[in-house]
N, CA, C and O atoms as a GROMACS GRO file, in nm:
protein
  636
    1MET      N    1 -16.948  14.464  15.167
    1MET     CA    2 -16.969  14.352  15.149
    1MET      C    3 -16.858  14.232  15.130
    1MET      O    4 -16.757  14.257  15.065
    2ALA      N    5 -16.882  14.091  15.194
    2ALA     CA    6 -16.782  14.003  15.179
    2ALA      C    7 -16.811  13.912  15.063
    2ALA      O    8 -16.927  13.880  15.039
    3ARG      N    9 -16.737  13.881  15.008
    3ARG     CA   10 -16.784  13.766  14.939
    3ARG      C   11 -16.732  13.632  14.957
    3ARG      O   12 -16.616  13.613  14.991
    4SER      N   13 -16.824  13.529  14.934
    4SER     CA   14 -16.806  13.407  14.929
    4SER      C   15 -16.707  13.330  14.842
    4SER      O   16 -16.661  13.382  14.741
    5GLY      N   17 -16.675  13.210  14.878
    5GLY     CA   18 -16.559  13.086  14.787
    5GLY      C   19 -16.634  13.088  14.665
    5GLY      O   20 -16.563  13.104  14.566
    6ALA      N   21 -16.766  13.075  14.639
    6ALA     CA   22 -16.846  13.056  14.517
    6ALA      C   23 -16.850  13.163  14.456
    6ALA      O   24 -16.831  13.155  14.334
    7ASP      N   25 -16.871  13.269  14.502
    7ASP     CA   26 -16.867  13.460  14.428
    7ASP      C   27 -16.702  13.406  14.352
    7ASP      O   28 -16.671  13.399  14.233
    8LEU      N   29 -16.640  13.382  14.448
    8LEU     CA   30 -16.512  13.385  14.352
    8LEU      C   31 -16.471  13.284  14.263
    8LEU      O   32 -16.371  13.288  14.192
    9ALA      N   33 -16.544  13.205  14.271
    9ALA     CA   34 -16.491  13.109  14.156
    9ALA      C   35 -16.599  13.143  14.035
    9ALA      O   36 -16.552  13.145  13.921
   10LEU      N   37 -16.767  13.177  14.054
   10LEU     CA   38 -16.787  13.174  13.956
   10LEU      C   39 -16.770  13.363  13.899
   10LEU      O   40 -16.831  13.403  13.800
   11LEU      N   41 -16.700  13.435  13.963
   11LEU     CA   42 -16.591  13.550  13.926
   11LEU      C   43 -16.481  13.508  13.826
   11LEU      O   44 -16.471  13.556  13.713
   12LEU      N   45 -16.412  13.429  13.868
   12LEU     CA   46 -16.335  13.363  13.736
   12LEU      C   47 -16.385  13.309  13.625
   12LEU      O   48 -16.346  13.347  13.515
   13LEU      N   49 -16.506  13.184  13.643
   13LEU     CA   50 -16.581  13.156  13.587
   13LEU      C   51 -16.613  13.225  13.440
   13LEU      O   52 -16.591  13.199  13.322
   14GLY      N   53 -16.674  13.321  13.512
   14GLY     CA   54 -16.725  13.480  13.438
   14GLY      C   55 -16.627  13.567  13.347
   14GLY      O   56 -16.657  13.636  13.249
   15GLY      N   57 -16.453  13.539  13.427
   15GLY     CA   58 -16.372  13.592  13.331
   15GLY      C   59 -16.332  13.525  13.237
   15GLY      O   60 -16.301  13.579  13.131
   16PHE      N   61 -16.324  13.387  13.257
   16PHE     CA   62 -16.293  13.301  13.130
   16PHE      C   63 -16.392  13.313  13.028
   16PHE      O   64 -16.374  13.355  12.913
   17ARG      N   65 -16.525  13.263  13.095
   17ARG     CA   66 -16.625  13.314  12.961
   17ARG      C   67 -16.668  13.407  12.888
   17ARG      O   68 -16.741  13.409  12.789
   18SER      N   69 -16.586  13.525  12.977
   18SER     CA   70 -16.620  13.652  12.917
   18SER      C   71 -16.482  13.654  12.780
   18SER      O   72 -16.512  13.680  12.664
   19LEU      N   73 -16.372  13.630  12.813
   19LEU     CA   74 -16.266  13.626  12.703
   19LEU      C   75 -16.284  13.496  12.606
   19LEU      O   76 -16.241  13.518  12.492
   20VAL      N   77 -16.336  13.368  12.625
   20VAL     CA   78 -16.380  13.288  12.537
   20VAL      C   79 -16.488  13.312  12.447
   20VAL      O   80 -16.493  13.275  12.330
   21ASP      N   81 -16.588  13.388  12.518
   21ASP     CA   82 -16.699  13.458  12.453
   21ASP      C   83 -16.652  13.518  12.331
   21ASP      O   84 -16.661  13.478  12.215
   22ALA      N   85 -16.595  13.628  12.386
   22ALA     CA   86 -16.529  13.783  12.315
   22ALA      C   87 -16.438  13.682  12.183
   22ALA      O   88 -16.479  13.691  12.068
   23ALA      N   89 -16.317  13.592  12.215
   23ALA     CA   90 -16.238  13.565  12.134
   23ALA      C   91 -16.325  13.475  11.977
   23ALA      O   92 -16.285  13.472  11.861
   24THR      N   93 -16.466  13.404  12.045
   24THR     CA   94 -16.529  13.336  11.961
   24THR      C   95 -16.581  13.385  11.869
   24THR      O   96 -16.596  13.343  11.755
   25ALA      N   97 -16.624  13.521  11.935
   25ALA     CA   98 -16.742  13.619  11.827
   25ALA      C   99 -16.596  13.701  11.737
   25ALA      O  100 -16.630  13.761  11.636
   26GLU      N  101 -16.487  13.702  11.762
   26GLU     CA  102 -16.404  13.746  11.674
   26GLU      C  103 -16.366  13.679  11.596
   26GLU      O  104 -16.365  13.729  11.484
   27LEU      N  105 -16.322  13.549  11.606
   27LEU     CA  106 -16.319  13.478  11.497
   27LEU      C  107 -16.411  13.436  11.442
   27LEU      O  108 -16.379  13.331  11.387
   28ALA      N  109 -16.514  13.462  11.427
   28ALA     CA  110 -16.644  13.465  11.338
   28ALA      C  111 -16.598  13.582  11.266
   28ALA      O  112 -16.557  13.558  11.152
   29ARG      N  113 -16.596  13.671  11.293
   29ARG     CA  114 -16.610  13.809  11.232
   29ARG      C  115 -16.479  13.801  11.092
   29ARG      O  116 -16.461  13.844  10.978
   30ARG      N  117 -16.403  13.705  11.206
   30ARG     CA  118 -16.238  13.719  11.079
   30ARG      C  119 -16.301  13.589  10.976
   30ARG      O  120 -16.215  13.510  10.937
   31GLY      N  121 -16.431  13.566  10.936
   31GLY     CA  122 -16.445  13.412  10.854
   31GLY      C  123 -16.455  13.273  10.915
   31GLY      O  124 -16.492  13.170  10.859
   32TYR      N  125 -16.416  13.290  11.039
   32TYR     CA  126 -16.410  13.113  11.114
   32TYR      C  127 -16.522  13.112  11.214
   32TYR      O  128 -16.505  13.109  11.336
   33ASP      N  129 -16.644  13.114  11.149
   33ASP     CA  130 -16.763  13.123  11.222
   33ASP      C  131 -16.815  12.992  11.247
   33ASP      O  132 -16.930  12.973  11.286
   34ASP      N  133 -16.730  12.901  11.224
   34ASP     CA  134 -16.783  12.732  11.242
   34ASP      C  135 -16.703  12.652  11.388
   34ASP      O  136 -16.727  12.542  11.436
   35VAL      N  137 -16.603  12.754  11.430
   35VAL     CA  138 -16.551  12.692  11.525
   35VAL      C  139 -16.610  12.742  11.663
   35VAL      O  140 -16.645  12.859  11.681
   36ARG      N  141 -16.614  12.654  11.746
   36ARG     CA  142 -16.618  12.654  11.911
   36ARG      C  143 -16.517  12.616  11.988
   36ARG      O  144 -16.427  12.545  11.942
   37PRO      N  145 -16.517  12.658  12.116
   37PRO     CA  146 -16.417  12.617  12.192
   37PRO      C  147 -16.371  12.517  12.209
   37PRO      O  148 -16.254  12.522  12.247
   38VAL      N  149 -16.434  12.372  12.192
   38VAL     CA  150 -16.406  12.243  12.197
   38VAL      C  151 -16.308  12.215  12.072
   38VAL      O  152 -16.237  12.116  12.063
   39HIS      N  153 -16.318  12.344  11.951
   39HIS     CA  154 -16.252  12.322  11.856
   39HIS      C  155 -16.109  12.305  11.885
   39HIS      O  156 -16.039  12.209  11.854
   40ASP      N  157 -16.080  12.401  11.942
   40ASP     CA  158 -15.946  12.455  11.949
   40ASP      C  159 -15.895  12.363  12.050
   40ASP      O  160 -15.777  12.334  12.032
   41PHE      N  161 -15.952  12.306  12.157
   41PHE     CA  162 -15.893  12.216  12.248
   41PHE      C  163 -15.853  12.070  12.163
   41PHE      O  164 -15.752  12.000  12.165
   42ALA      N  165 -15.970  12.061  12.098
   42ALA     CA  166 -15.900  11.932  12.015
   42ALA      C  167 -15.777  11.955  11.899
   42ALA      O  168 -15.680  11.885  11.868
   43MET      N  169 -15.814  12.051  11.864
   43MET     CA  170 -15.698  12.064  11.743
   43MET      C  171 -15.580  12.076  11.860
   43MET      O  172 -15.483  12.000  11.850
   44ARG      N  173 -15.586  12.155  11.952
   44ARG     CA  174 -15.454  12.131  12.057
   44ARG      C  175 -15.394  11.994  12.116
   44ARG      O  176 -15.285  11.975  12.170
   45ALA      N  177 -15.482  11.917  12.094
   45ALA     CA  178 -15.423  11.801  12.167
   45ALA      C  179 -15.394  11.700  12.051
   45ALA      O  180 -15.300  11.621  12.058
   46ILE      N  181 -15.520  11.709  11.897
   46ILE     CA  182 -15.445  11.640  11.813
   46ILE      C  183 -15.275  11.727  11.775
   46ILE      O  184 -15.186  11.642  11.775
   47ALA      N  185 -15.249  11.797  11.760
   47ALA     CA  186 -15.115  11.879  11.763
   47ALA      C  187 -15.058  11.840  11.841
   47ALA      O  188 -14.945  11.881  11.813
   48ALA      N  189 -15.047  11.748  11.988
   48ALA     CA  190 -14.972  11.716  12.065
   48ALA      C  191 -14.964  11.594  12.077
   48ALA      O  192 -14.922  11.542  12.180
   49GLY      N  193 -15.003  11.526  11.973
   49GLY     CA  194 -14.989  11.355  11.970
   49GLY      C  195 -15.146  11.290  11.969
   49GLY      O  196 -15.146  11.168  11.950
   50ALA      N  197 -15.260  11.342  11.984
   50ALA     CA  198 -15.374  11.255  12.002
   50ALA      C  199 -15.393  11.236  11.855
   50ALA      O  200 -15.421  11.332  11.783
   51ASP      N  201 -15.381  11.129  11.814
   51ASP     CA  202 -15.350  11.102  11.647
   51ASP      C  203 -15.479  11.024  11.636
   51ASP      O  204 -15.509  11.009  11.517
   52ASN      N  205 -15.575  10.964  11.729
   52ASN     CA  206 -15.694  10.915  11.691
   52ASN      C  207 -15.760  10.926  11.798
   52ASN      O  208 -15.720  10.966  11.907
   53ALA      N  209 -15.920  10.872  11.750
   53ALA     CA  210 -16.024  10.896  11.857
   53ALA      C  211 -16.026  10.884  12.017
   53ALA      O  212 -16.060  10.955  12.112
   54SER      N  213 -15.959  10.724  11.990
   54SER     CA  214 -15.966  10.709  12.141
   54SER      C  215 -15.856  10.781  12.210
   54SER      O  216 -15.887  10.789  12.329
   55GLU      N  217 -15.737  10.839  12.186
   55GLU     CA  218 -15.667  10.894  12.260
   55GLU      C  219 -15.693  11.061  12.302
   55GLU      O  220 -15.665  11.120  12.406
   56LEU      N  221 -15.761  11.111  12.170
   56LEU     CA  222 -15.815  11.268  12.207
   56LEU      C  223 -15.947  11.227  12.252
   56LEU      O  224 -16.023  11.323  12.264
   57GLY      N  225 -15.991  11.131  12.275
   57GLY     CA  226 -16.108  11.129  12.371
   57GLY      C  227 -16.029  11.104  12.552
   57GLY      O  228 -16.073  11.157  12.653
   58ARG      N  229 -15.943  11.037  12.547
   58ARG     CA  230 -15.869  11.057  12.661
   58ARG      C  231 -15.804  11.180  12.728
   58ARG      O  232 -15.789  11.199  12.848
   59ARG      N  233 -15.762  11.275  12.604
   59ARG     CA  234 -15.681  11.361  12.642
   59ARG      C  235 -15.796  11.488  12.654
   59ARG      O  236 -15.764  11.601  12.691
   60LEU      N  237 -15.913  11.454  12.621
   60LEU     CA  238 -16.033  11.552  12.635
   60LEU      C  239 -16.164  11.501  12.721
   60LEU      O  240 -16.282  11.538  12.725
   61SER      N  241 -16.090  11.400  12.787
   61SER     CA  242 -16.188  11.316  12.927
   61SER      C  243 -16.382  11.338  12.842
   61SER      O  244 -16.487  11.387  12.884
   62VAL      N  245 -16.354  11.294  12.754
   62VAL     CA  246 -16.464  11.262  12.654
   62VAL      C  247 -16.479  11.111  12.626
   62VAL      O  248 -16.382  11.039  12.652
   63SER      N  249 -16.591  11.057  12.576
   63SER     CA  250 -16.607  10.872  12.490
   63SER      C  251 -16.528  10.894  12.388
   63SER      O  252 -16.512  11.012  12.358
   64LYS      N  253 -16.472  10.813  12.325
   64LYS     CA  254 -16.426  10.772  12.187
   64LYS      C  255 -16.539  10.827  12.091
   64LYS      O  256 -16.506  10.894  11.993
   65GLN      N  257 -16.682  10.797  12.123
   65GLN     CA  258 -16.792  10.837  12.049
   65GLN      C  259 -16.790  10.965  11.995
   65GLN      O  260 -16.811  10.995  11.878
   66ALA      N  261 -16.760  11.052  12.103
   66ALA     CA  262 -16.772  11.247  12.144
   66ALA      C  263 -16.672  11.265  12.043
   66ALA      O  264 -16.700  11.324  11.939
   67ALA      N  265 -16.556  11.219  12.067
   67ALA     CA  266 -16.415  11.224  11.987
   67ALA      C  267 -16.427  11.209  11.841
   67ALA      O  268 -16.382  11.268  11.743
   68ALA      N  269 -16.491  11.124  11.858
   68ALA     CA  270 -16.488  11.072  11.672
   68ALA      C  271 -16.545  11.161  11.620
   68ALA      O  272 -16.497  11.224  11.526
   69LYS      N  273 -16.703  11.193  11.689
   69LYS     CA  274 -16.791  11.312  11.618
   69LYS      C  275 -16.735  11.473  11.630
   69LYS      O  276 -16.796  11.562  11.570
   70THR      N  277 -16.632  11.499  11.700
   70THR     CA  278 -16.607  11.591  11.678
   70THR      C  279 -16.465  11.574  11.592
   70THR      O  280 -16.411  11.684  11.602
   71ILE      N  281 -16.406  11.514  11.536
   71ILE     CA  282 -16.283  11.445  11.420
   71ILE      C  283 -16.360  11.461  11.320
   71ILE      O  284 -16.307  11.513  11.222
   72THR      N  285 -16.499  11.426  11.309
   72THR     CA  286 -16.602  11.449  11.189
   72THR      C  287 -16.620  11.586  11.155
   72THR      O  288 -16.637  11.621  11.038
   73VAL      N  289 -16.616  11.691  11.277
   73VAL     CA  290 -16.677  11.771  11.236
   73VAL      C  291 -16.543  11.850  11.198
   73VAL      O  292 -16.547  11.927  11.103
   74LEU      N  293 -16.428  11.831  11.268
   74LEU     CA  294 -16.295  11.920  11.216
   74LEU      C  295 -16.266  11.869  11.100
   74LEU      O  296 -16.214  11.957  11.031
   75GLN      N  297 -16.277  11.740  11.028
   75GLN     CA  298 -16.244  11.732  10.895
   75GLN      C  299 -16.348  11.791  10.844
   75GLN      O  300 -16.312  11.882  10.769
   76ASP      N  301 -16.449  11.780  10.850
   76ASP     CA  302 -16.567  11.822  10.753
   76ASP      C  303 -16.522  11.969  10.709
   76ASP      O  304 -16.553  12.004  10.596
   77ARG      N  305 -16.468  12.035  10.772
   77ARG     CA  306 -16.459  12.185  10.817
   77ARG      C  307 -16.316  12.202  10.786
   77ARG      O  308 -16.274  12.315  10.808
   78GLY      N  309 -16.214  12.099  10.730
   78GLY     CA  310 -16.107  12.136  10.705
   78GLY      C  311 -15.962  12.171  10.800
   78GLY      O  312 -15.850  12.214  10.770
   79TYR      N  313 -16.016  12.134  10.906
   79TYR     CA  314 -15.901  12.197  11.033
   79TYR      C  315 -15.847  12.053  11.051
   79TYR      O  316 -15.742  12.090  11.104
   80VAL      N  317 -15.835  11.912  11.048
   80VAL     CA  318 -15.779  11.822  11.072
   80VAL      C  319 -15.770  11.738  10.932
   80VAL      O  320 -15.808  11.783  10.824
   81ALA      N  321 -15.734  11.653  10.945
   81ALA     CA  322 -15.709  11.544  10.833
   81ALA      C  323 -15.647  11.406  10.866
   81ALA      O  324 -15.547  11.392  10.936
   82ARG      N  325 -15.710  11.316  10.815
   82ARG     CA  326 -15.605  11.167  10.893
   82ARG      C  327 -15.526  11.170  10.759
   82ARG      O  328 -15.554  11.244  10.666
   83ASP      N  329 -15.418  11.075  10.759
   83ASP     CA  330 -15.298  11.011  10.723
   83ASP      C  331 -15.287  10.868  10.750
   83ASP      O  332 -15.320  10.818  10.858
   84THR      N  333 -15.235  10.798  10.645
   84THR     CA  334 -15.199  10.680  10.659
   84THR      C  335 -15.033  10.712  10.743
   84THR      O  336 -14.953  10.805  10.739
   85ASP      N  337 -15.040  10.546  10.834
   85ASP     CA  338 -14.929  10.570  10.903
   85ASP      C  339 -14.823  10.524  10.830
   85ASP      O  340 -14.851  10.442  10.743
   86PRO      N  341 -14.718  10.553  10.843
   86PRO     CA  342 -14.601  10.549  10.750
   86PRO      C  343 -14.572  10.388  10.803
   86PRO      O  344 -14.543  10.298  10.725
   87LEU      N  345 -14.584  10.376  10.926
   87LEU     CA  346 -14.513  10.210  10.995
   87LEU      C  347 -14.659  10.078  10.980
   87LEU      O  348 -14.648   9.957  10.999
   88ASP      N  349 -14.787  10.156  10.941
   88ASP     CA  350 -14.874  10.052  10.980
   88ASP      C  351 -14.963  10.100  10.901
   88ASP      O  352 -15.032  10.182  10.961
   89ALA      N  353 -15.013  10.077  10.715
   89ALA     CA  354 -15.087  10.104  10.634
   89ALA      C  355 -15.241  10.106  10.683
   89ALA      O  356 -15.330  10.173  10.631
   90ARG      N  357 -15.256  10.022  10.793
   90ARG     CA  358 -15.386  10.000  10.810
   90ARG      C  359 -15.437  10.091  10.920
   90ARG      O  360 -15.556  10.076  10.949
   91ARG      N  361 -15.372  10.178  10.982
   91ARG     CA  362 -15.372  10.278  11.043
   91ARG      C  363 -15.366  10.404  11.009
   91ARG      O  364 -15.266  10.452  10.956
   92LYS      N  365 -15.494  10.487  11.041
   92LYS     CA  366 -15.462  10.616  11.008
   92LYS      C  367 -15.447  10.762  11.129
   92LYS      O  368 -15.490  10.774  11.244
   93ARG      N  369 -15.409  10.808  11.086
   93ARG     CA  370 -15.335  10.910  11.180
   93ARG      C  371 -15.379  11.097  11.148
   93ARG      O  372 -15.379  11.170  11.049
   94LEU      N  373 -15.406  11.110  11.264
   94LEU     CA  374 -15.528  11.265  11.228
   94LEU      C  375 -15.379  11.330  11.279
   94LEU      O  376 -15.295  11.286  11.357
   95HIS      N  377 -15.391  11.502  11.167
   95HIS     CA  378 -15.276  11.579  11.212
   95HIS      C  379 -15.350  11.703  11.188
   95HIS      O  380 -15.430  11.693  11.095
   96VAL      N  381 -15.346  11.817  11.244
   96VAL     CA  382 -15.426  11.987  11.244
   96VAL      C  383 -15.380  11.990  11.059
   96VAL      O  384 -15.296  11.907  11.025
   97THR      N  385 -15.420  12.058  10.981
   97THR     CA  386 -15.418  12.092  10.915
   97THR      C  387 -15.366  12.228  10.843
   97THR      O  388 -15.455  12.304  10.883
   98PRO      N  389 -15.276  12.315  10.758
   98PRO     CA  390 -15.270  12.439  10.779
   98PRO      C  391 -15.348  12.505  10.791
   98PRO      O  392 -15.312  12.615  10.832
   99LEU      N  393 -15.462  12.492  10.771
   99LEU     CA  394 -15.582  12.611  10.800
   99LEU      C  395 -15.627  12.602  10.944
   99LEU      O  396 -15.662  12.696  11.015
  100GLY      N  397 -15.618  12.431  10.986
  100GLY     CA  398 -15.608  12.435  11.152
  100GLY      C  399 -15.510  12.499  11.230
  100GLY      O  400 -15.544  12.560  11.332
  101HIS      N  401 -15.394  12.492  11.194
  101HIS     CA  402 -15.312  12.575  11.259
  101HIS      C  403 -15.304  12.747  11.256
  101HIS      O  404 -15.251  12.820  11.339
  102GLU      N  405 -15.376  12.782  11.130
  102GLU     CA  406 -15.436  12.900  11.068
  102GLU      C  407 -15.521  12.924  11.215
  102GLU      O  408 -15.477  12.983  11.313
  103VAL      N  409 -15.598  12.889  11.208
  103VAL     CA  410 -15.696  12.906  11.316
  103VAL      C  411 -15.676  12.899  11.473
  103VAL      O  412 -15.761  12.945  11.550
  104LEU      N  413 -15.576  12.846  11.510
  104LEU     CA  414 -15.476  12.832  11.630
  104LEU      C  415 -15.394  12.956  11.675
  104LEU      O  416 -15.366  13.013  11.781
  105ARG      N  417 -15.370  12.968  11.550
  105ARG     CA  418 -15.304  13.134  11.562
  105ARG      C  419 -15.339  13.250  11.566
  105ARG      O  420 -15.274  13.336  11.625
  106GLN      N  421 -15.467  13.277  11.493
  106GLN     CA  422 -15.568  13.361  11.522
  106GLN      C  423 -15.631  13.371  11.624
  106GLN      O  424 -15.659  13.483  11.667
  107GLY      N  425 -15.671  13.250  11.693
  107GLY     CA  426 -15.740  13.232  11.827
  107GLY      C  427 -15.614  13.296  11.942
  107GLY      O  428 -15.641  13.379  12.029
  108GLU      N  429 -15.528  13.259  11.930
  108GLU     CA  430 -15.376  13.320  12.001
  108GLU      C  431 -15.433  13.489  11.987
  108GLU      O  432 -15.499  13.557  12.065
  109SER      N  433 -15.375  13.521  11.847
  109SER     CA  434 -15.371  13.625  11.848
  109SER      C  435 -15.483  13.757  11.895
  109SER      O  436 -15.460  13.873  11.927
  110ILE      N  437 -15.599  13.688  11.883
  110ILE     CA  438 -15.717  13.730  11.960
  110ILE      C  439 -15.717  13.742  12.104
  110ILE      O  440 -15.771  13.835  12.165
  111PHE      N  441 -15.644  13.629  12.168
  111PHE     CA  442 -15.655  13.666  12.303
  111PHE      C  443 -15.571  13.755  12.355
  111PHE      O  444 -15.596  13.812  12.461
  112ASP      N  445 -15.452  13.779  12.279
  112ASP     CA  446 -15.344  13.879  12.290
  112ASP      C  447 -15.415  13.998  12.279
  112ASP      O  448 -15.396  14.083  12.365
  113GLU      N  449 -15.498  14.020  12.183
  113GLU     CA  450 -15.603  14.169  12.167
  113GLU      C  451 -15.690  14.191  12.312
  113GLU      O  452 -15.716  14.298  12.368
  114LEU      N  453 -15.721  14.078  12.347
  114LEU     CA  454 -15.823  14.059  12.451
  114LEU      C  455 -15.744  14.100  12.595
  114LEU      O  456 -15.797  14.194  12.653
  115ARG      N  457 -15.670  14.064  12.637
  115ARG     CA  458 -15.546  14.115  12.710
  115ARG      C  459 -15.554  14.254  12.748
  115ARG      O  460 -15.576  14.323  12.848
  116ASP      N  461 -15.521  14.269  12.588
  116ASP     CA  462 -15.493  14.454  12.581
  116ASP      C  463 -15.599  14.529  12.647
  116ASP      O  464 -15.598  14.622  12.728
  117GLN      N  465 -15.688  14.463  12.593
  117GLN     CA  466 -15.794  14.528  12.605
  117GLN      C  467 -15.856  14.544  12.739
  117GLN      O  468 -15.921  14.648  12.756
  118TRP      N  469 -15.847  14.446  12.851
  118TRP     CA  470 -15.778  14.439  12.981
  118TRP      C  471 -15.697  14.539  13.062
  118TRP      O  472 -15.723  14.604  13.163
  119LYS      N  473 -15.592  14.528  12.985
  119LYS     CA  474 -15.510  14.612  13.030
  119LYS      C  475 -15.511  14.786  13.036
  119LYS      O  476 -15.453  14.857  13.119
  120GLN      N  477 -15.631  14.846  12.871
  120GLN     CA  478 -15.690  14.911  12.900
  120GLN      C  479 -15.761  14.938  12.992
  120GLN      O  480 -15.724  15.040  13.050
  121GLN      N  481 -15.870  14.880  13.041
  121GLN     CA  482 -15.960  14.880  13.134
  121GLN      C  483 -15.889  14.900  13.328
  121GLN      O  484 -15.912  14.968  13.427
  122ILE      N  485 -15.807  14.802  13.288
  122ILE     CA  486 -15.798  14.827  13.438
  122ILE      C  487 -15.605  14.866  13.506
  122ILE      O  488 -15.570  14.865  13.624
  123GLY      N  489 -15.525  14.892  13.396
  123GLY     CA  490 -15.453  14.964  13.388
  123GLY      C  491 -15.338  14.842  13.369
  123GLY      O  492 -15.382  14.727  13.375
  124SER      N  493 -15.175  14.859  13.344
  124SER     CA  494 -15.059  14.783  13.326
  124SER      C  495 -15.036  14.675  13.488
  124SER      O  496 -15.023  14.557  13.519
  125ALA      N  497 -15.041  14.771  13.533
  125ALA     CA  498 -14.989  14.725  13.709
  125ALA      C  499 -15.082  14.628  13.764
  125ALA      O  500 -15.048  14.524  13.819
  126GLU      N  501 -15.233  14.679  13.743
  126GLU     CA  502 -15.333  14.595  13.819
  126GLU      C  503 -15.328  14.462  13.724
  126GLU      O  504 -15.303  14.362  13.792
  127LEU      N  505 -15.342  14.441  13.614
  127LEU     CA  506 -15.354  14.331  13.498
  127LEU      C  507 -15.219  14.248  13.562
  127LEU      O  508 -15.239  14.131  13.596
  128ALA      N  509 -15.089  14.302  13.578
  128ALA     CA  510 -15.005  14.208  13.626
  128ALA      C  511 -15.012  14.202  13.770
  128ALA      O  512 -14.934  14.114  13.805
  129SER      N  513 -15.038  14.225  13.816
  129SER     CA  514 -15.072  14.187  13.945
  129SER      C  515 -15.182  14.097  13.953
  129SER      O  516 -15.168  14.014  14.043
  130LEU      N  517 -15.296  14.086  13.881
  130LEU     CA  518 -15.397  14.001  13.880
  130LEU      C  519 -15.332  13.861  13.833
  130LEU      O  520 -15.377  13.760  13.886
  131GLU      N  521 -15.230  13.848  13.737
  131GLU     CA  522 -15.206  13.765  13.669
  131GLU      C  523 -15.072  13.725  13.794
  131GLU      O  524 -15.075  13.609  13.835
  132SER      N  525 -14.999  13.785  13.830
  132SER     CA  526 -14.859  13.720  13.978
  132SER      C  527 -14.983  13.657  14.044
  132SER      O  528 -14.985  13.534  14.044
  133HIS      N  529 -15.091  13.724  14.104
  133HIS     CA  530 -15.140  13.652  14.210
  133HIS      C  531 -15.237  13.528  14.145
  133HIS      O  532 -15.228  13.417  14.198
  134LEU      N  533 -15.301  13.541  14.064
  134LEU     CA  534 -15.378  13.398  13.984
  134LEU      C  535 -15.258  13.281  13.972
  134LEU      O  536 -15.290  13.166  14.003
  135THR      N  537 -15.114  13.308  13.926
  135THR     CA  538 -14.979  13.219  13.924
  135THR      C  539 -14.975  13.194  14.045
  135THR      O  540 -15.024  13.084  14.073
  136GLU      N  541 -14.930  13.260  14.138
  136GLU     CA  542 -14.904  13.229  14.260
  136GLU      C  543 -15.047  13.097  14.333
  136GLU      O  544 -15.031  13.007  14.416
  137LEU      N  545 -15.164  13.134  14.266
  137LEU     CA  546 -15.266  13.033  14.349
  137LEU      C  547 -15.297  12.932  14.286
  137LEU      O  548 -15.365  12.842  14.336
  138VAL      N  549 -15.255  12.931  14.173
  138VAL     CA  550 -15.284  12.820  14.101
  138VAL      C  551 -15.166  12.751  13.992
  138VAL      O  552 -15.175  12.652  13.919
  139GLY      N  553 -15.045  12.851  14.016
  139GLY     CA  554 -14.973  12.793  13.932
  139GLY      C  555 -14.907  12.793  13.766
  139GLY      O  556 -14.984  12.806  13.671
  140ALA      N  557 -14.788  12.780  13.749
  140ALA     CA  558 -14.801  12.853  13.617
  140ALA      C  559 -14.824  12.804  13.505
  140ALA      O  560 -14.787  12.861  13.402
  141GLU      N  561 -14.907  12.658  13.504
  141GLU     CA  562 -14.953  12.582  13.449
  141GLU      C  563 -15.093  12.537  13.465
  141GLU      O  564 -15.122  12.422  13.434
  142PRO      N  565 -15.176  12.614  13.508
  142PRO     CA  566 -15.300  12.611  13.567
  142PRO      C  567 -15.410  12.489  13.523
  142PRO      O  568 -15.492  12.432  13.595
  143VAL      N  569 -15.383  12.469  13.380
  143VAL     CA  570 -15.456  12.367  13.255
  143VAL      C  571 -15.384  12.308  13.132
  143VAL      O  572 -15.308  12.357  13.048
  144ARG      N  573 -15.426  12.212  13.150
  144ARG     CA  574 -15.339  12.167  13.010
  144ARG      C  575 -15.442  12.234  12.921
  144ARG      O  576 -15.561  12.245  12.951
  145LEU      N  577 -15.388  12.276  12.811
  145LEU     CA  578 -15.476  12.337  12.688
  145LEU      C  579 -15.549  12.213  12.637
  145LEU      O  580 -15.671  12.201  12.627
  146GLU      N  581 -15.455  12.122  12.605
  146GLU     CA  582 -15.549  12.010  12.518
  146GLU      C  583 -15.644  11.916  12.592
  146GLU      O  584 -15.698  11.825  12.528
  147ALA      N  585 -15.670  11.933  12.734
  147ALA     CA  586 -15.720  11.843  12.855
  147ALA      C  587 -15.849  11.933  12.900
  147ALA      O  588 -15.857  11.970  13.017
  148PRO      N  589 -15.942  11.964  12.809
  148PRO     CA  590 -16.061  12.060  12.887
  148PRO      C  591 -16.198  11.971  12.946
  148PRO      O  592 -16.307  12.028  12.949
  149GLY      N  593 -16.187  11.852  12.985
  149GLY     CA  594 -16.298  11.768  13.002
  149GLY      C  595 -16.397  11.802  13.074
  149GLY      O  596 -16.516  11.780  13.050
  150TRP      N  597 -16.344  11.869  13.182
  150TRP     CA  598 -16.430  11.919  13.281
  150TRP      C  599 -16.541  12.020  13.241
  150TRP      O  600 -16.651  12.023  13.297
  151ILE      N  601 -16.496  12.119  13.118
  151ILE     CA  602 -16.542  12.238  13.046
  151ILE      C  603 -16.603  12.148  12.933
  151ILE      O  604 -16.714  12.192  12.906
  152VAL      N  605 -16.574  12.045  12.861
  152VAL     CA  606 -16.657  12.009  12.786
  152VAL      C  607 -16.800  11.919  12.808
  152VAL      O  608 -16.897  11.912  12.732
  153GLN      N  609 -16.772  11.846  12.957
  153GLN     CA  610 -16.868  11.832  12.984
  153GLN      C  611 -16.976  11.913  13.099
  153GLN      O  612 -17.099  11.918  13.100
  154ASP      N  613 -16.905  11.955  13.166
  154ASP     CA  614 -17.020  12.096  13.242
  154ASP      C  615 -17.068  12.206  13.164
  154ASP      O  616 -17.180  12.248  13.192
  155LEU      N  617 -16.996  12.267  13.059
  155LEU     CA  618 -17.038  12.295  13.009
  155LEU      C  619 -17.160  12.317  12.906
  155LEU      O  620 -17.227  12.413  12.866
  156GLY      N  621 -17.155  12.202  12.886
  156GLY     CA  622 -17.251  12.091  12.803
  156GLY      C  623 -17.217  12.212  12.612
  156GLY      O  624 -17.299  12.270  12.540
  157GLU      N  625 -17.062  12.200  12.600
  157GLU     CA  626 -17.014  12.305  12.481
  157GLU      C  627 -17.066  12.220  12.369
  157GLU      O  628 -17.080  12.098  12.377
  158PRO      N  629 -17.098  12.306  12.244
  158PRO     CA  630 -17.146  12.177  12.123
  158PRO      C  631 -17.023  12.166  12.058
  158PRO      O  632 -16.925  12.240  12.050
  159VAL      N  633 -17.065  12.005  11.992
  159VAL     CA  634 -16.942  12.018  11.940
  159VAL      C  635 -16.943  12.069  11.775
  159VAL      O  636 -16.838  12.085  11.714
   0.00000   0.00000   0.00000
């Protein structure tokens, strides 16, 4: 039975979703039950220089209002904070807190564990081949990790 291009896209999306769902569940087991995938993207964007709602919105491809809501959630949970800009006391700049950086580190560790699980399921050579083929097809950096706008918009990810 031949698969269609749409089937391939859905398999790739399913693989992504499977990993993200498993990582989110494991983060919850580790005590971070309030973290959602969009929070990871937002914290990565903030760490990469999106220091206000307008810039975060641009990087996430969402409205300034949606970015502001995400910032509020992340601040309330202690993952990001605002500090006064040393060059302009009227301006507040966002930064990821030590707790936020710990969540990012935990997430990266969990994804490494999930990759190891896939390696155990299909074997080292098959996983290396899969990664090699995907790299050839989509490039070495297929997605900017701080810019998931299409995911946030299309999957209806909760803030």
